[in-house]
N, CA and C atoms as a LAMMPS dump frame, in Angstrom:
ITEM: TIMESTEP
0
ITEM: NUMBER OF ATOMS
297
ITEM: BOX BOUNDS ff ff ff
-5.0000000000000000e+02 5.0000000000000000e+02
-5.0000000000000000e+02 5.0000000000000000e+02
-5.0000000000000000e+02 5.0000000000000000e+02
ITEM: ATOMS id mol type element x y z
1 1 1 N -405.632 87.997 -294.914
2 1 2 C -404.559 88.438 -295.785
3 1 3 C -404.379 87.433 -296.918
4 2 1 N -403.863 87.939 -298.032
5 2 2 C -403.705 87.116 -299.223
6 2 3 C -402.335 86.47 -299.313
7 3 1 N -402.001 86.013 -300.517
8 3 2 C -400.785 85.24 -300.745
9 3 3 C -399.504 86.013 -300.438
10 4 1 N -399.481 87.301 -300.701
11 4 2 C -398.271 88.074 -300.465
12 4 3 C -398.026 88.274 -298.966
13 5 1 N -399.038 88.121 -298.163
14 5 2 C -398.924 88.342 -296.715
15 5 3 C -397.921 87.409 -296.06
16 6 1 N -397.668 86.262 -296.653
17 6 2 C -396.714 85.323 -296.054
18 6 3 C -395.295 85.891 -296.018
19 7 1 N -395.049 86.938 -296.793
20 7 2 C -393.736 87.559 -296.816
21 7 3 C -393.6 88.695 -295.8
22 8 1 N -394.689 89.038 -295.114
23 8 2 C -394.689 90.13 -294.148
24 8 3 C -394.758 89.588 -292.731
25 9 1 N -394.05 90.257 -291.846
26 9 2 C -394.257 89.96 -290.432
27 9 3 C -395.604 90.579 -290.046
28 10 1 N -396.133 90.184 -288.904
29 10 2 C -397.394 90.77 -288.435
30 10 3 C -397.27 92.276 -288.267
31 11 1 N -396.112 92.716 -287.784
32 11 2 C -395.903 94.151 -287.581
33 11 3 C -395.927 94.916 -288.906
34 12 1 N -395.275 94.373 -289.928
35 12 2 C -395.244 95.024 -291.242
36 12 3 C -396.646 95.045 -291.849
37 13 1 N -397.374 93.938 -291.733
38 13 2 C -398.735 93.882 -292.267
39 13 3 C -399.635 94.903 -291.583
40 14 1 N -399.516 95.023 -290.276
41 14 2 C -400.329 96.002 -289.539
42 14 3 C -399.961 97.434 -289.936
43 15 1 N -398.678 97.689 -290.136
44 15 2 C -398.229 99.019 -290.564
45 15 3 C -398.767 99.344 -291.96
46 16 1 N -398.746 98.359 -292.859
47 16 2 C -399.279 98.561 -294.207
48 16 3 C -400.766 98.903 -294.161
49 17 1 N -401.521 98.148 -293.41
50 17 2 C -402.963 98.399 -293.267
51 17 3 C -403.197 99.795 -292.688
52 18 1 N -402.4 100.179 -291.715
53 18 2 C -402.55 101.5 -291.106
54 18 3 C -402.195 102.615 -292.09
55 19 1 N -401.137 102.435 -292.856
56 19 2 C -400.697 103.488 -293.782
57 19 3 C -401.703 103.755 -294.892
58 20 1 N -402.393 102.719 -295.344
59 20 2 C -403.374 102.928 -296.421
60 20 3 C -404.783 103.094 -295.868
61 21 1 N -404.891 103.105 -294.544
62 21 2 C -406.181 103.308 -293.878
63 21 3 C -407.209 102.267 -294.314
64 22 1 N -406.75 101.016 -294.457
65 22 2 C -407.63 99.926 -294.884
66 22 3 C -408.541 99.496 -293.746
67 23 1 N -409.738 99.101 -294.122
68 23 2 C -410.728 98.624 -293.16
69 23 3 C -411.179 97.229 -293.566
70 24 1 N -411.926 96.573 -292.71
71 24 2 C -412.458 95.25 -293.015
72 24 3 C -413.261 95.343 -294.306
73 25 1 N -412.995 94.433 -295.236
74 25 2 C -413.686 94.43 -296.521
75 25 3 C -412.905 95.117 -297.624
76 26 1 N -411.843 95.866 -297.286
77 26 2 C -411.004 96.526 -298.281
78 26 3 C -410.02 95.529 -298.874
79 27 1 N -409.473 95.874 -300.021
80 27 2 C -408.453 95.044 -300.654
81 27 3 C -407.245 95.923 -300.964
82 28 1 N -406.069 95.385 -300.733
83 28 2 C -404.823 96.068 -301.071
84 28 3 C -404.173 95.231 -302.159
85 29 1 N -403.924 95.851 -303.306
86 29 2 C -403.353 95.127 -304.44
87 29 3 C -401.877 95.459 -304.606
88 30 1 N -401.105 94.467 -304.996
89 30 2 C -399.696 94.64 -305.318
90 30 3 C -399.497 94.225 -306.763
91 31 1 N -398.689 94.96 -307.472
92 31 2 C -398.339 94.611 -308.845
93 31 3 C -396.824 94.692 -308.973
94 32 1 N -396.238 93.708 -309.627
95 32 2 C -394.785 93.677 -309.762
96 32 3 C -394.412 93.388 -311.21
97 33 1 N -393.952 94.415 -311.888
98 33 2 C -393.477 94.324 -313.263
99 33 3 C -393 95.712 -313.642
100 34 1 N -392.872 95.999 -314.908
101 34 2 C -392.523 97.357 -315.319
102 34 3 C -393.711 98.271 -315.018
103 35 1 N -393.447 99.578 -314.925
104 35 2 C -394.537 100.517 -314.674
105 35 3 C -395.624 100.367 -315.729
106 36 1 N -395.21 100.227 -316.972
107 36 2 C -396.164 100.122 -318.081
108 36 3 C -397.105 98.936 -317.884
109 37 1 N -396.563 97.78 -317.545
110 37 2 C -397.371 96.571 -317.345
111 37 3 C -398.257 96.712 -316.105
112 38 1 N -397.692 97.223 -315.018
113 38 2 C -398.475 97.399 -313.786
114 38 3 C -399.622 98.373 -313.995
115 39 1 N -399.345 99.516 -314.624
116 39 2 C -400.395 100.509 -314.85
117 39 3 C -401.489 99.939 -315.74
118 40 1 N -401.091 99.241 -316.803
119 40 2 C -402.08 98.67 -317.723
120 40 3 C -402.916 97.596 -317.026
121 41 1 N -402.274 96.74 -316.251
122 41 2 C -402.983 95.658 -315.56
123 41 3 C -403.958 96.186 -314.517
124 42 1 N -403.482 97.097 -313.678
125 42 2 C -404.347 97.646 -312.635
126 42 3 C -405.456 98.516 -313.241
127 43 1 N -405.157 99.204 -314.336
128 43 2 C -406.174 99.991 -315.022
129 43 3 C -407.264 99.118 -315.608
130 44 1 N -406.869 98.001 -316.215
131 44 2 C -407.845 97.063 -316.773
132 44 3 C -408.698 96.457 -315.658
133 45 1 N -408.083 96.136 -314.526
134 45 2 C -408.828 95.598 -313.391
135 45 3 C -409.831 96.626 -312.865
136 46 1 N -409.398 97.884 -312.761
137 46 2 C -410.29 98.957 -312.302
138 46 3 C -411.498 99.094 -313.222
139 47 1 N -411.253 99.075 -314.531
140 47 2 C -412.349 99.207 -315.485
141 47 3 C -413.276 97.991 -315.448
142 48 1 N -412.716 96.804 -315.306
143 48 2 C -413.516 95.569 -315.24
144 48 3 C -414.402 95.57 -313.998
145 49 1 N -413.829 95.917 -312.859
146 49 2 C -414.611 95.964 -311.624
147 49 3 C -415.713 97.015 -311.7
148 50 1 N -415.38 98.168 -312.263
149 50 2 C -416.383 99.232 -312.4
150 50 3 C -417.544 98.769 -313.27
151 51 1 N -417.243 98.056 -314.345
152 51 2 C -418.305 97.549 -315.226
153 51 3 C -419.098 96.442 -314.532
154 52 1 N -418.404 95.491 -313.919
155 52 2 C -419.076 94.357 -313.261
156 52 3 C -419.941 94.797 -312.088
157 53 1 N -419.502 95.818 -311.375
158 53 2 C -420.247 96.296 -310.21
159 53 3 C -421.231 97.414 -310.575
160 54 1 N -421.369 97.651 -311.871
161 54 2 C -422.3 98.654 -312.394
162 54 3 C -422.056 100.031 -311.759
163 55 1 N -420.794 100.428 -311.733
164 55 2 C -420.419 101.704 -311.137
165 55 3 C -420.293 102.824 -312.173
166 56 1 N -420.479 102.498 -313.444
167 56 2 C -420.325 103.482 -314.507
168 56 3 C -421.7 103.981 -314.932
169 57 1 N -421.935 105.265 -314.727
170 57 2 C -423.189 105.887 -315.154
171 57 3 C -423.022 106.282 -316.62
172 58 1 N -423.634 105.522 -317.521
173 58 2 C -423.469 105.744 -318.952
174 58 3 C -424.181 106.994 -319.447
175 59 1 N -425.009 107.594 -318.608
176 59 2 C -425.733 108.804 -318.985
177 59 3 C -425.06 110.069 -318.461
178 60 1 N -423.864 109.93 -317.929
179 60 2 C -423.204 111.064 -317.305
180 60 3 C -421.762 111.157 -317.794
181 61 1 N -421.311 112.372 -318.048
182 61 2 C -419.923 112.615 -318.404
183 61 3 C -419.258 113.345 -317.25
184 62 1 N -418.164 112.782 -316.768
185 62 2 C -417.394 113.414 -315.704
186 62 3 C -416.054 113.83 -316.284
187 63 1 N -415.882 115.123 -316.483
188 63 2 C -414.645 115.625 -317.06
189 63 3 C -413.577 115.752 -315.993
190 64 1 N -412.34 115.656 -316.453
191 64 2 C -411.235 115.717 -315.521
192 64 3 C -410.03 116.306 -316.217
193 65 1 N -409.296 117.113 -315.506
194 65 2 C -408.091 117.73 -316.034
195 65 3 C -406.903 117.004 -315.414
196 66 1 N -406.133 116.33 -316.244
197 66 2 C -405 115.561 -315.753
198 66 3 C -403.75 116.429 -315.823
199 67 1 N -403.033 116.487 -314.713
200 67 2 C -401.761 117.207 -314.676
201 67 3 C -400.662 116.217 -314.306
202 68 1 N -399.459 116.577 -314.669
203 68 2 C -398.291 115.75 -314.354
204 68 3 C -398.34 114.365 -314.984
205 69 1 N -398.995 114.247 -316.14
206 69 2 C -399.017 112.973 -316.858
207 69 3 C -397.68 112.83 -317.562
208 70 1 N -397.151 111.635 -317.687
209 70 2 C -395.834 111.52 -318.323
210 70 3 C -395.864 111.914 -319.799
211 71 1 N -395.169 112.994 -320.115
212 71 2 C -395.055 113.422 -321.507
213 71 3 C -394.14 112.465 -322.267
214 72 1 N -393.084 112.029 -321.587
215 72 2 C -392.12 111.133 -322.222
216 72 3 C -392.071 109.821 -321.464
217 73 1 N -391.871 108.739 -322.214
218 73 2 C -391.754 107.405 -321.617
219 73 3 C -390.577 106.691 -322.264
220 74 1 N -389.978 105.78 -321.518
221 74 2 C -388.883 104.986 -322.055
222 74 3 C -389.459 103.803 -322.815
223 75 1 N -389.112 103.674 -324.081
224 75 2 C -389.559 102.564 -324.922
225 75 3 C -388.516 101.46 -324.828
226 76 1 N -388.849 100.385 -324.137
227 76 2 C -387.886 99.306 -323.91
228 76 3 C -387.491 98.607 -325.198
229 77 1 N -388.437 98.465 -326.131
230 77 2 C -388.141 97.782 -327.391
231 77 3 C -387.155 98.578 -328.246
232 78 1 N -387.325 99.897 -328.279
233 78 2 C -386.463 100.741 -329.102
234 78 3 C -385.249 101.243 -328.33
235 79 1 N -385.292 101.132 -327.005
236 79 2 C -384.169 101.54 -326.177
237 79 3 C -383.949 103.035 -326.121
238 80 1 N -385.036 103.806 -326.201
239 80 2 C -384.883 105.248 -326.116
240 80 3 C -386.15 105.889 -325.561
241 81 1 N -386.015 107.14 -325.18
242 81 2 C -387.148 107.889 -324.654
243 81 3 C -387.991 108.369 -325.824
244 82 1 N -389.292 108.194 -325.703
245 82 2 C -390.224 108.596 -326.744
246 82 3 C -391.357 109.387 -326.116
247 83 1 N -392.155 109.947 -326.959
248 83 2 C -393.345 110.646 -326.526
249 83 3 C -394.251 109.651 -325.807
250 84 1 N -394.844 110.037 -324.684
251 84 2 C -395.71 109.154 -323.907
252 84 3 C -396.908 108.671 -324.696
253 85 1 N -397.417 107.517 -324.352
254 85 2 C -398.516 106.9 -325.089
255 85 3 C -399.792 107.718 -325.031
256 86 1 N -399.919 108.592 -324.057
257 86 2 C -401.143 109.375 -323.945
258 86 3 C -400.887 110.862 -324.141
259 87 1 N -399.745 111.198 -324.723
260 87 2 C -399.443 112.613 -324.93
261 87 3 C -399.899 113.059 -326.31
262 88 1 N -399.443 114.224 -326.732
263 88 2 C -399.915 114.826 -327.969
264 88 3 C -399.147 114.315 -329.183
265 89 1 N -398.957 113.056 -329.265
266 89 2 C -398.189 112.446 -330.338
267 89 3 C -399.105 112.118 -331.505
268 90 1 N -398.696 112.502 -332.706
269 90 2 C -399.418 112.094 -333.906
270 90 3 C -398.46 112.057 -335.084
271 91 1 N -398.946 111.638 -336.229
272 91 2 C -398.085 111.465 -337.4
273 91 3 C -397.441 112.78 -337.844
274 92 1 N -398.14 113.892 -337.672
275 92 2 C -397.615 115.172 -338.127
276 92 3 C -396.384 115.604 -337.341
277 93 1 N -396.344 115.311 -336.059
278 93 2 C -395.184 115.744 -335.275
279 93 3 C -394.242 114.587 -334.93
280 94 1 N -394.366 113.468 -335.63
281 94 2 C -393.552 112.297 -335.345
282 94 3 C -392.061 112.6 -335.459
283 95 1 N -391.657 113.319 -336.513
284 95 2 C -390.233 113.615 -336.702
285 95 3 C -389.68 114.451 -335.548
286 96 1 N -390.502 115.352 -335.035
287 96 2 C -390.064 116.209 -333.949
288 96 3 C -389.789 115.394 -332.689
289 97 1 N -390.597 114.364 -332.418
290 97 2 C -390.489 113.627 -331.162
291 97 3 C -389.515 112.452 -331.231
292 98 1 N -389.376 111.833 -332.38
293 98 2 C -388.509 110.643 -332.5
294 98 3 C -387.155 111.025 -333.074
295 99 1 N -386.235 111.373 -332.216
296 99 2 C -384.9 111.743 -332.671
297 99 3 C -383.868 110.871 -332.03
C-alpha cells in the first residue's frame, strides 16, 4: 500500500481493494482537489502512461459516443455557471451562453 494507506485501517483497506476488484500489481489512485484539477491531472497521467507503455495504436481510430458529459460547468474565477469546456461553445454562440 502507498502513502494514503496510513490513514486506513486494515479493514477499510481490504474493503477498498474488494470494492474495486483490485489484484496484485494493480494501482488505486486518489486525487484530492476540485473536479476540474482532478480530472485534468488523472487524464494527463492516463495519456502519459498510455504513451510510455506504447498502448496507443497510431494507425487506428477508435470512435466513441460520449453521453452525459457536463454541458455546464462552474467557473470559479468568474463565479458563475458557464458552458462546459468540452461542449458546443464557440464565438458565435458566446452571447447565448454567457449571461
